[in-house]
GUNU-255796 format. One record per residue: z, x, y of N, C-alpha, C, O in turn; residue in three letters. Coordinates in steps of 0.001 Angstrom, whole numbers. Atoms other than C-alpha are relative to their C-alpha. Example, Ala and Ser with C-alpha at 12.3 -4.5 7.8 and 13.67 -1.06 7.14 Angstrom:
BEGIN
n_z = 0 n_x = 890 n_y = -1190 ca_z = 7800 ca_x = 12300 ca_y = -4500 c_z = 0 c_x = 900 c_y = 1200 o_z = 665 o_x = 1936 o_y = 1181 marse = ALA
n_z = -60 n_x = -820 n_y = -1190 ca_z = 7140 ca_x = 13670 ca_y = -1060 c_z = 730 c_x = -770 c_y = 1090 o_z = 899 o_x = -261 o_y = 2198 marse = SER
***
This chain:
BEGIN
n_z = -1555 n_x = -364 n_y = 334 ca_z = -1991 ca_x = 9459 ca_y = 11525 c_z = 553 c_x = -645 c_y = -1238 o_z = 1427 o_x = -64 o_y = -1881 marse = UNK
n_z = -557 n_x = 635 n_y = 971 ca_z = -1447 ca_x = 6743 ca_y = 8866 c_z = -550 c_x = 625 c_y = -1248 o_z = 183 o_x = 591 o_y = -2237 marse = UNK
n_z = 484 n_x = -379 n_y = 1096 ca_z = -3844 ca_x = 8403 ca_y = 6399 c_z = 663 c_x = 1564 c_y = -331 o_z = 460 o_x = 2094 o_y = -1423 marse = UNK
n_z = -463 n_x = -1021 n_y = 360 ca_z = -1899 ca_x = 11659 ca_y = 6788 c_z = 1291 c_x = -77 c_y = -710 o_z = 1733 o_x = 769 o_y = -1487 marse = UNK
n_z = -1318 n_x = 78 n_y = 499 ca_z = 1493 ca_x = 9936 ca_y = 6081 c_z = -369 c_x = -597 c_y = -1460 o_z = 548 o_x = -563 o_y = -2280 marse = UNK
n_z = 710 n_x = 275 n_y = 1352 ca_z = -704 ca_x = 8576 ca_y = 2894 c_z = 148 c_x = 1356 c_y = -1077 o_z = 797 o_x = 1428 o_y = -2121 marse = UNK
n_z = 404 n_x = -1565 n_y = 645 ca_z = -1749 ca_x = 12447 ca_y = 1792 c_z = 1712 c_x = 240 c_y = -259 o_z = 2188 o_x = 392 o_y = -1384 marse = UNK
n_z = -1553 n_x = -1007 n_y = 338 ca_z = 2190 ca_x = 13695 ca_y = 2250 c_z = 886 c_x = -830 c_y = -903 o_z = 1652 o_x = -328 o_y = -1726 marse = UNK
n_z = -632 n_x = 624 n_y = 1126 ca_z = 3519 ca_x = 10560 ca_y = 479 c_z = -442 c_x = 74 c_y = -1522 o_z = 321 o_x = -190 o_y = -2452 marse = UNK
n_z = 382 n_x = -108 n_y = 880 ca_z = 1120 ca_x = 11209 ca_y = -2095 c_z = 503 c_x = 1353 c_y = -877 o_z = 811 o_x = 1216 o_y = -2061 marse = UNK
n_z = -637 n_x = -1068 n_y = 331 ca_z = 2308 ca_x = 14703 ca_y = -2761 c_z = 1647 c_x = 187 c_y = -373 o_z = 2185 o_x = 998 o_y = -1126 marse = UNK
n_z = -1556 n_x = -225 n_y = -16 ca_z = 6103 ca_x = 14006 ca_y = -2265 c_z = 628 c_x = -1419 c_y = -609 o_z = 1828 o_x = -1381 o_y = -878 marse = UNK
n_z = -427 n_x = 1198 n_y = 459 ca_z = 6571 ca_x = 10358 ca_y = -3531 c_z = -570 c_x = -615 c_y = -1263 o_z = -1761 o_x = -387 o_y = -1480 marse = UNK
n_z = 472 n_x = 847 n_y = 1069 ca_z = 6153 ca_x = 8204 ca_y = -6668 c_z = -633 c_x = -1401 c_y = 388 o_z = -47 o_x = -2481 o_y = 465 marse = UNK
n_z = 666 n_x = 1124 n_y = -774 ca_z = 3379 ca_x = 5988 ca_y = -5257 c_z = -163 c_x = -1290 c_y = -1020 o_z = -247 o_x = -1030 o_y = -2220 marse = UNK
n_z = 410 n_x = 1147 n_y = 946 ca_z = 2767 ca_x = 2446 ca_y = -6883 c_z = -1396 c_x = -371 c_y = 722 o_z = -1694 o_x = -353 o_y = 1916 marse = UNK
n_z = 1518 n_x = 509 n_y = -748 ca_z = -870 ca_x = 1237 ca_y = -6517 c_z = 21 c_x = -1407 c_y = -669 o_z = 815 o_x = -1730 o_y = -1552 marse = UNK
n_z = 68 n_x = 1497 n_y = 30 ca_z = -1877 ca_x = -2457 ca_y = -6694 c_z = 969 c_x = -736 c_y = 615 o_z = 2048 o_x = -244 o_y = 948 marse = UNK
n_z = -492 n_x = 627 n_y = -792 ca_z = -809 ca_x = -5327 ca_y = -5052 c_z = 1016 c_x = -841 c_y = -908 o_z = 2128 o_x = -1160 o_y = -484 marse = UNK
n_z = -1082 n_x = 549 n_y = 767 ca_z = 828 ca_x = -7055 ca_y = -8009 c_z = 1390 c_x = 561 c_y = -167 o_z = 2376 o_x = -175 o_y = -195 marse = UNK
n_z = -1107 n_x = -1052 n_y = 299 ca_z = 3388 ca_x = -4192 ca_y = -8582 c_z = 521 c_x = 217 c_y = 1218 o_z = 1747 o_x = 330 o_y = 1206 marse = UNK
n_z = -433 n_x = -144 n_y = -1393 ca_z = 3752 ca_x = -3720 ca_y = -4784 c_z = 708 c_x = -1268 c_y = 303 o_z = 1871 o_x = -1154 o_y = 688 marse = UNK
n_z = -774 n_x = 1097 n_y = -145 ca_z = 4700 ca_x = -7342 ca_y = -4450 c_z = 1329 c_x = -280 c_y = -957 o_z = 2278 o_x = -958 o_y = -563 marse = UNK
n_z = -1237 n_x = 250 n_y = 784 ca_z = 7207 ca_x = -7318 ca_y = -7368 c_z = 906 c_x = 1167 c_y = 465 o_z = 2109 o_x = 947 o_y = 323 marse = UNK
n_z = -1074 n_x = -865 n_y = -267 ca_z = 8846 ca_x = -4089 ca_y = -6108 c_z = 586 c_x = -430 c_y = 1342 o_z = 1791 o_x = -216 o_y = 1469 marse = UNK
n_z = -79 n_x = 590 n_y = -1107 ca_z = 8810 ca_x = -5733 ca_y = -2535 c_z = 1158 c_x = -998 c_y = -377 o_z = 2287 o_x = -852 o_y = 91 marse = UNK
n_z = -1101 n_x = 920 n_y = -120 ca_z = 10747 ca_x = -8669 ca_y = -3655 c_z = 1230 c_x = 294 c_y = -652 o_z = 2154 o_x = -517 o_y = -702 marse = UNK
n_z = -1234 n_x = -673 n_y = 552 ca_z = 13253 ca_x = -6377 ca_y = -5443 c_z = 646 c_x = 741 c_y = 1132 o_z = 1818 o_x = 1086 o_y = 984 marse = UNK
n_z = -406 n_x = -904 n_y = -1096 ca_z = 13669 ca_x = -4445 ca_y = -2087 c_z = 0 c_x = 1484 c_y = -378 o_z = 766 o_x = 2310 o_y = 118 marse = UNK
n_z = -137 n_x = -1702 n_y = 302 ca_z = 12809 ca_x = -979 ca_y = -3758 c_z = -1446 c_x = 582 c_y = 754 o_z = -2055 o_x = 1604 o_y = 437 marse = UNK
n_z = 1575 n_x = -740 n_y = -794 ca_z = 9458 ca_x = -566 ca_y = -1187 c_z = 549 c_x = 366 c_y = 1525 o_z = 1272 o_x = -385 o_y = 2180 marse = UNK
n_z = -162 n_x = -401 n_y = -1138 ca_z = 9751 ca_x = 1325 ca_y = 1856 c_z = -1058 c_x = -124 c_y = 984 o_z = -974 o_x = -557 o_y = 2133 marse = UNK
n_z = 1178 n_x = -199 n_y = -947 ca_z = 6225 ca_x = 1972 ca_y = 2990 c_z = -1125 c_x = -789 c_y = -638 o_z = -992 o_x = -743 o_y = -1861 marse = UNK
n_z = 1071 n_x = 588 n_y = 401 ca_z = 3115 ca_x = -15 ca_y = 2268 c_z = -1163 c_x = 234 c_y = 562 o_z = -1263 o_x = -297 o_y = 1668 marse = UNK
n_z = 1440 n_x = -210 n_y = -733 ca_z = -516 ca_x = 1099 ca_y = 3172 c_z = -1010 c_x = -1146 c_y = -749 o_z = -1050 o_x = -1298 o_y = -1970 marse = UNK
n_z = 1068 n_x = 924 n_y = 223 ca_z = -3272 ca_x = -1624 ca_y = 3022 c_z = -1280 c_x = 371 c_y = 501 o_z = -1528 o_x = 603 o_y = 1684 marse = UNK
n_z = 1562 n_x = -74 n_y = -268 ca_z = -7109 ca_x = -1123 ca_y = 2615 c_z = -273 c_x = -804 c_y = 931 o_z = 376 o_x = -1810 o_y = 1217 marse = UNK
n_z = 436 n_x = 675 n_y = -1225 ca_z = -9086 ca_x = -2088 ca_y = 5459 c_z = -745 c_x = -1521 c_y = -573 o_z = -991 o_x = -2483 o_y = 154 marse = UNK
n_z = 967 n_x = 1202 n_y = 665 ca_z = -10998 ca_x = -4748 ca_y = 3121 c_z = 1167 c_x = -541 c_y = -782 o_z = 580 o_x = -1325 o_y = -1529 marse = UNK
n_z = -1061 n_x = 467 n_y = 692 ca_z = -7513 ca_x = -5840 ca_y = 1343 c_z = -158 c_x = -1463 c_y = 258 o_z = -279 o_x = -1991 o_y = 1363 marse = UNK
n_z = 260 n_x = 1536 n_y = -18 ca_z = -7912 ca_x = -9440 ca_y = 411 c_z = 1182 c_x = -684 c_y = 815 o_z = 2322 o_x = -268 o_y = 608 marse = UNK
n_z = -546 n_x = 763 n_y = -969 ca_z = -6401 ca_x = -11964 ca_y = 3157 c_z = 1206 c_x = -584 c_y = -670 o_z = 2290 o_x = -773 o_y = -118 marse = UNK
n_z = -1537 n_x = 838 n_y = 305 ca_z = -4002 ca_x = -13694 ca_y = 746 c_z = 887 c_x = 893 c_y = -573 o_z = 2091 o_x = 635 o_y = -586 marse = UNK
n_z = -979 n_x = -987 n_y = 53 ca_z = -2643 ca_x = -10656 ca_y = -418 c_z = 705 c_x = 772 c_y = 1133 o_z = 1880 o_x = 1128 o_y = 1041 marse = UNK
n_z = -601 n_x = -371 n_y = -1228 ca_z = -2129 ca_x = -9270 ca_y = 3036 c_z = 1174 c_x = -1041 c_y = 463 o_z = 2267 o_x = -657 o_y = 880 marse = UNK
n_z = -1043 n_x = 706 n_y = -457 ca_z = -305 ca_x = -12440 ca_y = 3820 c_z = 1134 c_x = -261 c_y = -666 o_z = 2159 o_x = -643 o_y = -103 marse = UNK
n_z = -1043 n_x = -183 n_y = 720 ca_z = 1736 ca_x = -12283 ca_y = 884 c_z = 1056 c_x = 1178 c_y = 301 o_z = 2281 o_x = 1061 o_y = 359 marse = UNK
n_z = -931 n_x = -1292 n_y = -5 ca_z = 3053 ca_x = -8804 ca_y = 1344 c_z = 494 c_x = 140 c_y = 1634 o_z = 1413 o_x = 894 o_y = 1955 marse = UNK
n_z = -812 n_x = 237 n_y = -1350 ca_z = 3788 ca_x = -9539 ca_y = 5074 c_z = 863 c_x = -838 c_y = 10 o_z = 1853 o_x = -558 o_y = 687 marse = UNK
n_z = -968 n_x = 847 n_y = 190 ca_z = 5608 ca_x = -12428 ca_y = 4242 c_z = 1331 c_x = 727 c_y = -398 o_z = 2310 o_x = 738 o_y = 348 marse = UNK
n_z = -1117 n_x = -744 n_y = 604 ca_z = 8025 ca_x = -10393 ca_y = 2097 c_z = 163 c_x = 916 c_y = 590 o_z = 1353 o_x = 1198 o_y = 449 marse = UNK
n_z = -165 n_x = -979 n_y = -1007 ca_z = 7763 ca_x = -7612 ca_y = 4476 c_z = 1145 c_x = -458 c_y = 1057 o_z = 2098 o_x = 227 o_y = 1427 marse = UNK
n_z = -830 n_x = 354 n_y = -1409 ca_z = 9472 ca_x = -9517 ca_y = 7268 c_z = 1591 c_x = -186 c_y = -479 o_z = 2479 o_x = -109 o_y = 369 marse = UNK
n_z = -1096 n_x = 310 n_y = 236 ca_z = 12476 ca_x = -10267 ca_y = 5114 c_z = 845 c_x = 1334 c_y = -217 o_z = 2017 o_x = 1260 o_y = -584 marse = UNK
n_z = -721 n_x = -1407 n_y = 84 ca_z = 13508 ca_x = -6485 ca_y = 5015 c_z = -717 c_x = 1291 c_y = 672 o_z = -1932 o_x = 1422 o_y = 824 marse = UNK
n_z = 697 n_x = -1370 n_y = -870 ca_z = 12859 ca_x = -3123 ca_y = 6836 c_z = -1071 c_x = 430 c_y = -824 o_z = -734 o_x = 1263 o_y = -1665 marse = UNK
n_z = 920 n_x = -915 n_y = 235 ca_z = 9622 ca_x = -2123 ca_y = 5779 c_z = -1172 c_x = 270 c_y = 608 o_z = -1717 o_x = -637 o_y = 1237 marse = UNK
n_z = 1455 n_x = -281 n_y = -1040 ca_z = 6484 ca_x = -470 ca_y = 7364 c_z = -1309 c_x = -413 c_y = -768 o_z = -1552 o_x = -261 o_y = -1965 marse = UNK
n_z = 1408 n_x = 18 n_y = 724 ca_z = 3100 ca_x = -1377 ca_y = 6707 c_z = -953 c_x = 621 c_y = 714 o_z = -1124 o_x = 168 o_y = 1846 marse = UNK
n_z = 1252 n_x = -608 n_y = -652 ca_z = 213 ca_x = 773 ca_y = 7737 c_z = -1342 c_x = -731 c_y = -418 o_z = -1504 o_x = -964 o_y = -1616 marse = UNK
n_z = 1137 n_x = 405 n_y = 31 ca_z = -3062 ca_x = -672 ca_y = 8035 c_z = -1120 c_x = 1013 c_y = -56 o_z = -1546 o_x = 1346 o_y = 1049 marse = UNK
n_z = 966 n_x = -1000 n_y = -43 ca_z = -5723 ca_x = 1909 ca_y = 6952 c_z = -1575 c_x = -273 c_y = 619 o_z = -1951 o_x = -1444 o_y = 683 marse = UNK
n_z = 1234 n_x = 18 n_y = -441 ca_z = -9062 ca_x = 2252 ca_y = 8275 c_z = -1230 c_x = 243 c_y = -1244 o_z = -2414 o_x = -9 o_y = -1022 marse = UNK
n_z = 302 n_x = -209 n_y = 1407 ca_z = -10236 ca_x = 3080 ca_y = 4678 c_z = -109 c_x = -978 c_y = -909 o_z = 907 o_x = -1490 o_y = -1379 marse = UNK
n_z = 5 n_x = 1158 n_y = 1077 ca_z = -11820 ca_x = 478 ca_y = 2252 c_z = 509 c_x = 510 c_y = -1085 o_z = 923 o_x = 1669 o_y = -1118 marse = UNK
n_z = -809 n_x = -101 n_y = 1081 ca_z = -10471 ca_x = 235 ca_y = -993 c_z = -760 c_x = 1182 c_y = -935 o_z = -68 o_x = 1944 o_y = -1610 marse = UNK
n_z = 450 n_x = -1038 n_y = 796 ca_z = -13225 ca_x = 2561 ca_y = -2718 c_z = 553 c_x = 1135 c_y = 510 o_z = 1133 o_x = 1764 o_y = -374 marse = UNK
n_z = -180 n_x = -1011 n_y = -745 ca_z = -12433 ca_x = 5298 ca_y = -227 c_z = 1408 c_x = 269 c_y = -222 o_z = 1774 o_x = 1440 o_y = -321 marse = UNK
n_z = -1592 n_x = -199 n_y = 284 ca_z = -8526 ca_x = 4725 ca_y = -831 c_z = 254 c_x = 477 c_y = -1404 o_z = 1265 o_x = 1091 o_y = -1746 marse = UNK
n_z = -183 n_x = -289 n_y = 1688 ca_z = -9215 ca_x = 5119 ca_y = -4804 c_z = -89 c_x = 1389 c_y = 237 o_z = 850 o_x = 2148 o_y = -8 marse = UNK
n_z = 272 n_x = -1401 n_y = 96 ca_z = -10988 ca_x = 8393 ca_y = -4058 c_z = 1420 c_x = 1106 c_y = 552 o_z = 1896 o_x = 2055 o_y = -72 marse = UNK
n_z = -1279 n_x = -590 n_y = -538 ca_z = -7923 ca_x = 9611 ca_y = -1756 c_z = 954 c_x = 5 c_y = -1025 o_z = 1572 o_x = 1063 o_y = -1139 marse = UNK
n_z = -1403 n_x = -115 n_y = 855 ca_z = -5237 ca_x = 8681 ca_y = -4538 c_z = -772 c_x = 423 c_y = -1066 o_z = -175 o_x = 61 o_y = -2080 marse = UNK
n_z = 396 n_x = -380 n_y = 1401 ca_z = -7612 ca_x = 10170 ca_y = -7355 c_z = 41 c_x = -919 c_y = -1117 o_z = 472 o_x = -553 o_y = -2211 marse = UNK
n_z = -115 n_x = 825 n_y = 1094 ca_z = -7978 ca_x = 6975 ca_y = -9305 c_z = -1581 c_x = -487 c_y = 0 o_z = -2393 o_x = -335 o_y = 913 marse = UNK
n_z = 1481 n_x = 347 n_y = 560 ca_z = -11215 ca_x = 5600 ca_y = -10972 c_z = -264 c_x = -1512 c_y = 407 o_z = -1408 o_x = -1967 o_y = 401 marse = UNK
n_z = 227 n_x = 1236 n_y = -206 ca_z = -10640 ca_x = 2121 ca_y = -10020 c_z = 237 c_x = -37 c_y = 1670 o_z = 565 o_x = 964 o_y = 2306 marse = UNK
n_z = -101 n_x = 316 n_y = -1263 ca_z = -10536 ca_x = 370 ca_y = -6455 c_z = 1519 c_x = -335 c_y = 261 o_z = 2222 o_x = -1077 o_y = -425 marse = UNK
n_z = -1506 n_x = 192 n_y = -632 ca_z = -7189 ca_x = 464 ca_y = -4557 c_z = 10 c_x = -618 c_y = 1167 o_z = -574 o_x = -90 o_y = 2113 marse = UNK
n_z = -329 n_x = 777 n_y = -1252 ca_z = -6265 ca_x = -2016 ca_y = -2000 c_z = 1395 c_x = 349 c_y = 496 o_z = 1518 o_x = 633 o_y = 1687 marse = UNK
n_z = -1190 n_x = -216 n_y = -445 ca_z = -2648 ca_x = -1444 ca_y = -1835 c_z = 770 c_x = 1027 c_y = -704 o_z = 799 o_x = 1212 o_y = -1921 marse = UNK
n_z = -507 n_x = -1165 n_y = 637 ca_z = -594 ca_x = 1556 ca_y = -2028 c_z = 1520 c_x = -85 c_y = 459 o_z = 1635 o_x = -239 o_y = 1675 marse = UNK
n_z = -1366 n_x = -128 n_y = -709 ca_z = 3361 ca_x = 1659 ca_y = -1499 c_z = 845 c_x = 1025 c_y = -844 o_z = 606 o_x = 1447 o_y = -1976 marse = UNK
n_z = -1165 n_x = -690 n_y = 671 ca_z = 6440 ca_x = 3672 ca_y = -2159 c_z = 1282 c_x = -652 c_y = 584 o_z = 2392 o_x = -276 o_y = 208 marse = UNK
***
């Protein structure tokens, strides 16, 4: 289900790739949904979950690793965090 949500967002939304940009937008309150790869680093995951508890944000834990997430997003580099 969440992979379908990501593919739908890929077509309809302006996606943000990467943990640093996602955390920055999360602090600003400009993020609605976050997708985390299966092998997302634990410190990044903890930081995102901390800031996500302060506002209404949906976090989806994907079963795909960051290399497969990069292929889905058509990127040439590994992607652990995708948001919009």
